[in-house]
N, C-alpha and C positions, 0 to 999 in steps of 0.2 A: 491582342490578342495574342491566347493561349496557345502556349507552345505544347506539342507532344510531349511526351515523358515515357520513354522506354528504357525499362528496367533491367540493365545488365547482370548478366548471372552473377550471383551472390553480393549483388552491391547491398542489399537489403542487410543480408544476414553482415554483411561487415559493418555493420553499423549498432550487432550488439557490444559488442567491445569497445563502443566510441564513451569513452573514458565523460565527454560533455552528458551524451544522452541517459548517462548510466548516473552523474550526479543530479541532471533534471527530474528525473523517474524518481530519483532515493528522495530528492528535495519536496516534491510534491506527496510522496506519500506521506515524509514525518508532518506535513503541512496538514494532512489530515488525521494522521498522529495525535495533533496537539489541539485540535477539533474535539475530535474525539474523547480524550482526557478533559478535556475543558465542561466536557457533558456528562461526563462519565457518572451514574451514580454511586456514592462512597458510601459504604457501610462502614462499621465499629472500625473493621481492620483498613480500609482501602485496595484492600488485595486483588480487586478486577483494578482497579483505577491505574494501580503501580507495573500491574502486570501488561499496559498495553504498549506496544514498539511494534517497529517494525521491522518487516525479515527480507533478506534478499531470496526469494523462491525462482529460481530459472525453467521455467517450461518449455520443452522444447527448442532448448540452445538462445531462449530470448530471454532476455533482462527483464525479470515483475517483480516488482517488490511488494508488498501485501503487510495490512495494516491488523494486527494480529491482540487478543488478548489471551494470554495460557492460565489464569488463577483457571484453579481448578472448577471452580464453578462460573466462568464465564459463559459458559455456553445456557448456560439457566438467564443469567443475568442480559443475554445476547435478544434470547426467546422469549424474556418480558419488555424489554426497553426495547430494541432495534436501537441500540447505540453505533455499533458502527455501521450498522448500512447507514445511519442517518449523514453518518462523520462524510459520505461523497456527495451527499445532496448540496 
């Protein structure tokens, strides 16, 4: 039988600083980044592929890890290929 869960004030927020939670979130983002790098289109320089990385980007106190490509032409590559978006499928 399922038990009722009552969220005590501040419980969820206390998890935001938990090292284990942050490590799991970062590891998940790194797995996505590896998949995205493996499928990235590579031009002459490989600059787009080399620019793919994980950034910690807290939102409203919550830990958020994002996979980003910050090559100058990354937005153009993404708009044509959807490489980053496919990484989470």
